[in-house]
C-alpha positions as CSV (number, residue, x, y, z in Angstrom):
1,M,-7.7,-8.5,29.5
2,G,-4.1,-7.4,29.3
3,Q,-3.2,-10.1,26.8
4,Q,-6.1,-9.1,24.6
5,L,-5.1,-5.5,24.7
6,T,-1.5,-6.4,23.8
7,L,-2.8,-8.4,20.8
8,L,-5.0,-5.6,19.6
9,V,-2.1,-3.1,19.8
10,S,0.1,-5.6,17.9
11,A,-2.6,-6.0,15.2
12,A,-3.0,-2.3,14.9
13,E,0.7,-1.8,14.6
14,F,1.1,-4.3,11.8
15,A,-2.0,-2.9,10.1
16,L,-0.5,0.6,10.1
17,A,2.8,-0.5,8.8
18,G,1.1,-2.5,6.1
19,A,-1.0,0.5,5.2
20,V,2.2,2.5,4.4
21,L,3.4,-0.4,2.1
22,A,0.0,-0.5,0.5
23,L,0.1,3.2,-0.2
24,S,3.4,2.6,-1.9
25,T,1.8,0.1,-4.3
26,Y,-1.2,2.4,-4.7
27,M,1.0,5.1,-6.1
28,T,2.1,3.1,-9.1
29,L,-1.5,1.8,-9.7
30,W,-2.6,5.4,-9.6
31,A,-0.5,6.1,-12.6
32,G,-1.5,2.9,-14.4
33,L,1.6,0.8,-13.5
34,L,1.1,-2.7,-12.1
35,S,4.2,-3.1,-9.9
36,F,5.3,-5.4,-7.2
37,A,8.5,-3.4,-6.6
38,T,7.3,-2.1,-3.2
39,V,8.8,-5.1,-1.5
40,S,12.2,-4.3,-3.1
41,F,12.0,-0.7,-1.9
42,A,11.0,-1.9,1.5
43,A,14.0,-4.2,1.7
44,V,16.4,-1.5,0.6
45,G,15.0,0.9,3.2
46,A,14.9,-1.7,6.0
47,F,18.4,-3.1,5.6
48,T,20.0,0.3,5.0
49,A,18.4,1.9,8.0
50,T,19.1,-1.1,10.2
51,H,22.8,-1.1,9.3
52,L,23.0,2.6,10.1
53,M,21.0,2.3,13.3
54,T,23.4,-0.4,14.4
55,S,26.7,1.2,13.3
56,A,26.0,4.9,13.6
57,G,23.3,4.9,16.3
58,L,20.6,6.5,14.2
59,G,17.2,7.0,15.9
60,L,13.9,6.1,14.3
61,W,13.1,9.4,12.6
62,A,16.5,9.7,11.0
63,A,16.3,6.0,10.0
64,L,12.9,6.7,8.3
65,L,14.5,9.5,6.3
66,V,17.4,7.3,5.3
67,G,15.1,4.4,4.4
68,G,12.8,6.7,2.4
69,L,15.8,8.2,0.6
70,G,17.2,4.7,-0.2
71,G,13.9,3.5,-1.6
72,G,13.4,6.6,-3.6
73,V,16.9,6.4,-5.2
74,V,16.4,2.7,-6.2
75,A,12.9,3.6,-7.5
76,A,14.4,6.4,-9.6
77,V,17.0,4.2,-11.2
78,A,14.7,1.2,-11.7
79,G,11.9,3.4,-13.0
80,L,14.1,4.7,-15.9
81,L,14.3,1.1,-17.1
82,L,11.0,-0.4,-16.1
83,I,8.3,2.1,-16.9
84,R,8.9,1.6,-20.6
85,L,7.3,-1.8,-20.1
86,A,3.5,-2.1,-19.9
87,G,1.0,-4.3,-18.3
88,H,2.0,-7.8,-17.3
89,W,5.5,-7.3,-18.6
90,L,6.1,-4.6,-16.0
91,A,4.6,-6.8,-13.3
92,L,7.0,-9.6,-14.2
93,A,9.9,-7.2,-14.3
94,T,9.2,-6.0,-10.8
95,V,8.9,-9.6,-9.6
96,A,12.4,-10.1,-11.1
97,L,13.5,-7.0,-9.2
98,I,12.4,-8.6,-5.9
99,L,14.4,-11.7,-6.7
100,V,17.5,-9.6,-7.6
101,T,17.1,-7.6,-4.4
102,R,17.1,-10.8,-2.4
103,V,20.2,-12.1,-4.0
104,V,22.0,-8.8,-3.3
105,V,20.9,-8.8,0.3
106,V,22.2,-12.4,0.8
107,N,25.6,-11.5,-0.8
108,L,26.1,-8.3,1.1
109,G,26.7,-10.0,4.4
110,G,28.8,-7.1,5.8
111,L,25.9,-4.7,5.4
112,T,22.8,-6.8,5.6
113,G,23.8,-9.8,7.8
114,G,23.6,-12.0,4.7
115,S,21.3,-15.1,5.0
116,Q,21.5,-14.8,8.8
117,G,19.8,-11.4,8.9
118,E,20.1,-8.6,11.4
119,V,18.6,-7.7,14.7
120,V,16.9,-4.3,14.5
121,P,18.0,-2.2,17.5
122,V,15.2,0.4,17.5
123,E,11.6,-0.5,18.3
124,V,8.6,1.2,16.6
125,H,5.6,2.3,18.8
126,L,2.0,2.7,17.9
127,W,1.9,6.5,18.1
128,Q,4.9,6.7,15.7
129,L,3.1,4.5,13.2
130,I,0.0,6.8,13.5
131,V,2.1,9.9,12.8
132,V,3.9,8.4,9.8
133,L,0.7,7.1,8.2
134,A,-1.2,10.4,8.9
135,V,1.6,12.3,7.1
136,A,1.5,9.9,4.2
137,C,-2.3,10.1,3.8
138,L,-2.1,13.9,4.0
139,V,0.5,14.0,1.2
140,L,-1.6,11.7,-1.0
141,A,-4.8,13.7,-0.3
142,R,-3.1,16.9,-1.4
143,L,-1.6,15.1,-4.5
144,A,-5.1,13.9,-5.4
145,R,-6.4,17.5,-5.6
146,S,-3.3,18.7,-7.5
147,R,-2.5,18.8,-11.2
148,F,-0.4,15.7,-10.7
149,G,-3.4,13.8,-9.4
150,T,-5.5,14.7,-12.4
151,A,-2.6,13.8,-14.7
152,A,-2.1,10.5,-13.0
153,V,-5.8,9.5,-13.3
154,A,-5.8,10.4,-17.0
155,T,-2.6,8.4,-17.5
156,R,-4.1,5.4,-15.8
157,E,-7.4,5.5,-17.8
158,D,-5.8,5.9,-21.2
159,P,-2.1,6.9,-21.7
160,T,-2.5,7.6,-25.4
161,V,-5.4,10.0,-24.8
162,A,-3.5,11.6,-21.9
163,A,-0.4,12.2,-24.2
164,T,-2.6,13.8,-26.9
165,M,-3.9,16.2,-24.2
166,G,-0.3,17.3,-23.5
167,I,0.3,15.3,-20.3
168,P,3.9,14.1,-20.0
169,V,2.9,10.4,-19.4
170,R,6.5,9.1,-18.7
171,R,7.2,11.9,-16.3
172,V,4.0,11.3,-14.4
173,Q,4.8,7.6,-14.2
174,A,8.4,8.2,-13.2
175,A,7.3,10.6,-10.4
176,A,4.7,8.0,-9.2
177,F,7.4,5.3,-9.2
178,V,9.8,7.5,-7.1
179,I,7.0,8.4,-4.6
180,S,6.2,4.7,-4.4
181,G,9.9,4.1,-3.6
182,V,10.0,6.6,-0.8
183,L,6.9,5.2,0.8
184,G,8.1,1.7,0.3
185,G,11.4,2.5,2.0
186,V,9.7,4.1,4.9
187,G,7.3,1.2,5.2
188,G,10.2,-1.2,5.2
189,V,11.8,0.6,8.2
190,L,8.5,0.5,10.1
191,Q,8.1,-3.2,9.3
192,A,11.6,-3.9,10.5
193,G,11.0,-2.0,13.7
194,L,8.0,-4.2,14.4
195,L,9.7,-7.5,13.6
196,R,12.9,-6.5,15.5
197,Y,14.7,-9.0,13.3
198,I,14.9,-9.1,9.5
199,D,16.5,-11.5,7.0
200,P,16.2,-11.9,3.2
201,D,12.8,-13.8,3.6
202,S,11.3,-10.8,5.5
203,F,10.8,-9.0,2.2
204,Y,9.9,-11.6,-0.4
205,I,7.1,-12.6,-2.8
206,D,4.6,-13.5,-0.2
207,L,4.7,-9.9,1.2
208,A,4.3,-8.6,-2.3
209,V,1.1,-10.6,-2.8
210,T,-0.3,-9.5,0.5
211,V,0.4,-5.8,-0.3
212,I,-1.2,-5.9,-3.7
213,A,-4.2,-7.7,-2.2
214,C,-4.6,-4.9,0.3
215,V,-4.6,-2.3,-2.5
216,V,-6.8,-4.1,-5.0
217,L,-9.3,-5.5,-2.6
218,G,-9.4,-2.5,-0.4
219,G,-10.1,-0.3,-3.4
220,A,-7.6,0.6,-6.1
221,Y,-9.2,3.9,-7.1
222,H,-8.8,5.8,-3.8
223,W,-5.9,5.9,-1.4
224,F,-8.2,5.3,1.5
225,G,-8.9,1.9,0.1
226,S,-5.3,0.9,0.7
227,V,-5.5,1.8,4.3
228,I,-8.8,-0.1,4.8
229,G,-7.4,-3.1,2.9
230,A,-4.3,-3.2,5.1
231,V,-6.4,-3.1,8.3
232,V,-8.5,-6.1,7.0
233,F,-5.8,-8.2,5.3
234,T,-2.9,-7.4,7.6
235,G,-4.2,-6.4,11.1
236,L,-7.2,-8.6,11.4
237,P,-5.3,-12.0,10.8
238,V,-2.7,-11.0,13.4
239,Y,-5.5,-10.8,16.0
240,V,-7.5,-13.8,14.8
241,N,-4.4,-16.1,14.9
242,Q,-4.9,-16.5,18.7
243,F,-8.3,-18.3,18.0
244,I,-7.5,-20.3,14.9
245,G,-4.3,-21.6,13.5
246,Q,-3.2,-20.3,10.2
247,G,-5.7,-17.5,10.7
248,Q,-4.2,-15.2,8.0
249,A,-4.5,-17.8,5.2
250,I,-8.1,-18.7,6.1
251,I,-9.2,-15.1,6.5
252,D,-7.4,-13.9,3.4
253,G,-8.9,-16.6,1.3
254,A,-12.4,-16.1,2.5
255,L,-12.3,-12.3,2.1
256,L,-10.8,-12.6,-1.3
257,L,-13.7,-14.7,-2.5
258,I,-16.4,-12.5,-0.8
259,I,-15.0,-9.2,-2.1
260,M,-14.3,-10.5,-5.7
261,I,-17.9,-11.8,-6.0
262,W,-19.9,-9.2,-4.3
263,M,-17.7,-6.1,-4.2
264,P,-15.5,-6.2,-7.4
265,G,-14.6,-2.5,-7.0
266,G,-13.1,-3.2,-3.6
267,L,-14.2,-2.2,-0.1
268,V,-13.7,1.5,-0.9
269,D,-15.2,2.1,-4.4
270,P,-15.8,5.8,-5.3
271,L,-18.1,4.8,-8.2
272,R,-20.3,2.8,-5.9
273,W,-20.5,5.8,-3.5
274,R,-21.4,8.1,-6.4
275,R,-24.2,5.7,-7.6
276,L,-25.6,5.5,-4.1
277,R,-25.5,9.3,-3.7
278,D,-27.1,9.9,-7.1
279,G,-29.7,7.3,-6.4
280,R,-30.7,9.1,-3.3
281,R,-31.0,12.4,-5.1
282,T,-33.1,11.0,-8.0
283,A,-35.3,8.7,-5.9
284,P,-39.0,9.5,-6.5
285,A,-40.8,11.2,-3.8
286,P,-43.3,9.0,-2.0
287,E,-46.8,9.4,-3.5
288,T,-49.2,11.4,-1.3
289,A,-52.5,9.8,-0.5
290,R,-55.1,10.7,-3.1
291,E,-58.1,12.6,-1.9
292,P,-61.3,10.6,-2.2
293,A,-63.3,11.5,-5.3
294,E,-66.2,13.8,-4.9
295,V,-69.5,12.1,-4.6
296,R,-71.7,12.9,-7.5
297,S,-75.0,14.5,-6.6
C-alpha cells in the first residue's frame, strides 16, 4: 500500500510539472505559432536555477523566479528573430534552437556541469507543484477573458484578417512567446527538482515531442486541455511502468491512435462541448401520447 501511494504521488508530481511545460507550448499555439522552444526555455531555467541554488543557496521560490526570468529573456531575444517565420519553418527553427541550447549547455561546463550534468540540491514537493500550476492556470484563465486573449485567438485563426482589424499581430505573438518562455523556465526548474539530477539529455527532442503531444492531444484550443493532456501522457505512464516495461511508449502510442481517430479535437474540445450543449437545447420534446379518436355515433 505504501509503495502504491508513493508511485501515485510520483506520477502526480511529474504530471503537474509536465502540465506547466505543456501550458508553455499552449501559449505559442494560442497565438498561431507552432513552436518546440519550450524545451530550450526549460533548459535555460533549470540550469540557471540549479547553478544559483548550488552556489548562492537559493531556495525553490527564488529559483522559480530566476528560472522564469531566464526563460523569458531567452524567449524575448529568440522571439525577435523567430516569429517572423511561419508554419513549419518556425517549428524547424525552434528545433534548431533546442540543438543550439544543448551545445551551449555542454560547453559551459563551469555553469552547467557540461556533459556530466549537475545534482539539483533542492527537492520539489507535491503541494509546491499544485501552487505553481494553480497560479499558472489562473493567469491563463484571466488572459483568456482579456483583450489579449481575443487578439490571440484572432491572430491564430487568420493573421491577415486580424491585422486588418487593427490587431498588432507581431506584438501579440511576441508577448505570447515571452509568456511561453517564462512558463517554460518555471517548468524546467520544477522538472529539475523532481529529477534531482540534470544533464544535457534531460531537455532534448524527446521531451519536446512529449510536451507538444500533451497540448495537441489534450486539446489545443483551451488551456485546460494542456493540463489534462499532461496528466494522461506524463503522469499515467509513470504509474503504469510498474506493471509493464516501457509503459510510456506503449500507452502514448495507443492513446495517440485512439484520440487521433475518434477525438481529433483532443480530449478537451470546446467545439464538441458547444455542439453537445446546443444539441440538448434543440432536441425535440418527446411526443405526448395521442388521445384516442372519438367514436363516431
